[in-house]
N, C-alpha and C positions, 0 to 999 in steps of 0.2 A: 664882164661878169662870168664867174665860174659857176656853171649850172649843170654839172655832171650828174646830179641827183634828179634832174628833170626826167620824168618817165617818158618812155617811147609809146606806151599804150594809152590811148585817149581815155580809156575807162578809169585810169588812175590819176589823171592830170588835175582833178579837183580835190584829191585827197592828200592829207598830211603835208610833209615838206615839199613834195613834188608839186602839189596843188598851189601852195604859197608861191613857189618859184615861178610856175607857169603864169599865174594871174598877175603877179608883180611885173614880170617882164613885159607882158602884153599891155600893161597900163603905163609903163614908164615913158614911152614916146610922147604921150599926151600931157604928162606931168611937166615935162620940160623939153620941148623940141630943139632947144639949143644944143643938147647933148647928142652925140652919136653913140649908140650902145652896141658893143660887141659882145656876143653871147658865145662863150666857149662851152661846148658840150662834147660828149662821146659820140661815136658813130651811131649808137643805138637811139639817140634822143631826137625829138622833133620839137624844136623851139617854135614859139609863135611867129607867124609871118606878119610883120608890120613895117611900114616905112619908118626909118630911123633905127631899125634893128639889123645888125649884120651877124648872121649865124656863122660861127667858125667851128665846124665840126671836125673833131679829131678822127684819124683813121682807126684809133683804138676803140674797142668796145669796152667802155669803162663801167659796165654793170658789176664786174668783179671788184670788190673793195680794194684788193691789192693793186690792180691796174689803175683804179681811180686815184689812189694815194700816190702811186708812182708818177702818174701824169701831173697831179696837183703839185708835187714837190720838185720834180725834175724838169718836166716839159713846160709847165705853165709859165715859169719865170721867163724862159726864152721866147715863148709864144707871145706873151704880153709885151715884151720889149720889141719884137719884130713888128707887132701890130701898132706900135706907137701909142699904147694905152697910157692915159694920164692917171687913172685911178682904177684899181682892181677891186671888185666887190666879190668876196668869197661868200657865196650864198648859203653855205651850210657848215658852220662851226669852224672850219680851218682853211687857211690859205697857205701859200708857199712861205717857208721860213727864210728863204734866201731870195735875192733879187732886189733891184732898186725901186720897183714900182710901189708907190704908196697904196695902202689897202684899207677897205672897210670890210668888216666881217659880221655876218648875221648869226645870232645864237637863238635857237628856238626854246630850249629848256636845258636844264642840267640834270635830267633824269639819270644819266650815266654816272653821276656822283651820288645822288640821293637813293637811287635804286639800282645799284651795280649788278645785281643778279640777273637783270633782264638782258644782258649782253655777254657774248663770249669774252674771255679775259683779254684777248688781243685787241678786240674792237674797243673795249672799255679803256684799256690803257692808252690806246691811240687817241681817243677822244679827250681823255683827261689831260694828256700832255700837250697835244697839238692845239686844242681849243684854248687852253691857258696861254700858251706861247703866242698863238695868233692874236688873241685879244690884247695881250701886252704889246705886241708889235704894231697892231693896227692904229691908224689915226683916229678912227671912230668905230664904235661897236653899235650894231642895231639889234635890239631885242624885240620880241613880238608881243611883249606885255610889260607893264611896270613891274610886275612880280618877278619876271625873268631878269629884268634890268637890275633889280635890287639883289637878286641871287648871284648874278655875275659879279657885281661889285663886291659882295661879301666873300664869295668863294675864291676869287682871283686877286683880291686886293687892288681893285681898279677904281679910280675916282668915278663917282656916279655921274658927274657932268661930262664924262667922255662917252657915255652910253645914251643913244637915242632910242626912241620907241616907234616902231611902225606896226600898228595893229593890223591883224588880218581883216580882209573884207569878206563879203558874202555876195555871190552872184545873183542876178535877177531870176535865176531858175527857182529860187526859193521864195515863194509867195503863197498866199492863200489860193487854193484851187477850188473849182466848182464842186459842189456836193455830189453831183452825179459821177464825176470822175473819181472822187475818193471812194464812193460806195462801190463802184465797179472794181477798183483796185482791192478793196477789202475782200470782196467776193473772190477775185482771182487769186489772191494770196492766202485765202482760207483763214482770214483774221476774225477774231471776235468783234462784236459790235463796239465794245469799248475796251481800251487797253492803255497802259502806261508804257512808255518806250525809253529804253536806254540804247545808245549807239556808241560803240567803241570796242576795242580789243578786250578780250577777257583776260585780265591780268591783275596782279595784286593791287596796284595803285588805283585801280578803278573802284575799289572798295565795295564791290557788289555784295559780299556776305552781309554787310550792315543793311543795305537796301533790302535784301531778301528777308532778314530777320524782322525788319520793320514791316514789310508787307505781310509776313506771317502773323503779326500781331493784330492785323485787321480782322474783323468778324468774318467768318466763312462766307456769309451772304455778300459782303463787299468784294471779296476775292472772286467769287463766282460771277459777279456783275462786271468787274473790271479786272482784266487779266494783266499780266506783266510780261513784256517782250524784251529780252536781252539780245539786241541785234549786234553781231560782230563775230569775227573769227576767234578761234582759240589762240591765245598768245603763249603764256607761260605761267606755271604755278597756279593753274585754274582749278585744281581738284577741290579746293575748299568751296568753290561756288556750287559744284555738283553735290558735295556732301551736305551743304546747307539746304539745298532744294529737297534732298532726300530726307534729311533729318526733320524738316518741318512739313513733310508730305505736301509739297507744292507742285508736284508734277502735273496736276490737272490744269493749273492756271498760270504757270510760268513757262514761257516758250523761248526756245533758243534756235532761231532760224539760221544761224551762222552769218557769214558776211552778207551785208545788204548791198544789192546792186546799186552802184552810184546813181544810175539813171532814175531809180525809183525812190531815192531818198526824199524828195519833196512830197511824194505821196505818203510815205511812212510818217513824216512829221505831221502832215495835214490830218491823217487818220487817227493820230494819238490824242488822248485827252490831255496829256502833258509829257514833256521830256523830263526824265529823272536822271540826274548826273551826280552821283555821290563821290566822285573822284577826290583823292586827297592831294593830288599833284598834277598840274597841267601847265604847259607852256602858255596856252591860251584857252583851248576848249572850243574848237570850231563848231562841233555839233550844237552847242548852245545857241550861237547866233543864227545858225541855219534854221533851227526849230523856231526861234523867235521871229525870224523873217517870215515864216509861214503862219504867224499868228498863234503859235502854240505856246502856252505857258510853260515855264521851266522851274524845276526844283533842283537846286545845285548846292554843293558844299560851299561853305564860306571860307575856303582855303585856297592858297596859291593865287592863280590868276582868275579864277571863276567869278568872283564878284565884279571884276572889270568887264566881263562879258554881260552878265545878267543885270548889273546895276540894281535898281530898286524895284525891278519887276519880279514877279513870282515869289519864290521862297529861297532865302539863303539859310542853310542849315548846318549845324556842326557835323563834321564827317563821322564822328563817333557817337552821335546822339540818336540812338535807335528810337527812343520815345518821340523825339521831335519829328523824325521822319515819318513815323506812324501817324502822328497828328496831321502832318501836312498832306500825306496821302489821303487821309479821310476827308480833308477839306476839298481836295481836288475831286474826289468821287462824289461828294454830296452837295457841292455848291456850284451850280452852273453859272450863277451870276459872277462868282469869283473867277471862274475859268474864262468867261467872256472878257471881263475887265483886264485880267492879267495878260490874256492873249493880245488884246489891243495895245496895252502898254509895251509888251514885248516887241510887237511888230514896229511900233513907232521908234523904239530904241535901236532896233536892228538896222533901221534905215540909215543910221550914221556910220555903219561899218561898210565901207566901200573900198574896192581895190584902187580907185582913183585917189582916195585919201591915203592908202598905204603907199602908193607911188609918190605922192607929194611929200610924205614924211621921209621917204627914202632919199628923194632928191635933195631935201633940206640937209640930210646927213652928208651926202656927197659934197655939197657946197661947203659945209663946215670942214670936211676933210681937205678939200682942195685949197681952202683958205687958211689951213693950219689952225682952226679954231678948236 
């Protein structure tokens, strides 16, 4: 497995692509102990320590994209051959384009095609070219949602039956917490008694101006009673978010605490009345199932992969439907019975998203690749 995007910092191992890679690798030995898994990483990474996993750390520090690509394309084919690898799993978009070892490649989303402005030109061109060529060359492709699988098939002209799906899991850190612990966290973090929560990078595809306009249409008393917290670091093209807050005079009840500490995320989800996630495009939307696992109801866009996460719990809303979002927010604020019922349904659904299931789905793809299916 090529795992050079595996983070070396424990604080980031549960987040994003690095989190997916870390939890998948840790779960694979239990999914099929008949396999011996070699994990290729840069010198900076710390792969999980498990029986059945062999860490093969390069002397290169592959944090640099250029070094990582050079290792991937030049060194990796030789390293795989010397290690006697039967199947190489490229865990992030692209594998080596040369070499005899058959491959499986994982694709998380195609945001670099649909939202090209989020990346430097060189990075965008690399991903567009190498992801396409890697997918065409691979024996199997793994997508992290049905939505991404359909997107890969359509964008790259690949047969849908060549693409498998391995949905992300959620760890047991995310669960309902004692009320006393949540109250203590709320006081420590200086949070209002009630709030709605968004978790994610502040960027255009998160569609936050629509959420803010919907929140602004609530009566002032509702906004005073239930604040809105937009938790996440500044990404790119976020000026419209701040303009919308200023335009609608929301500064008193909209909070932007910046990046939320990974260790505190279960407390944030437990403290919130609901998670609000108006994004127009996601490979999967991990915060949605994390919140659901905590028994927190969710309001999400009915676009891309988000319905796969939320199912029929909470609200599925049009990403451009400001009025619909306002009505849903009002329901959350005024209907404790709905919050309790939707939260219980969300928790029950989230129980099906486990890393052991992700690993089992991944191993099934390996077997298809090895058997030329």
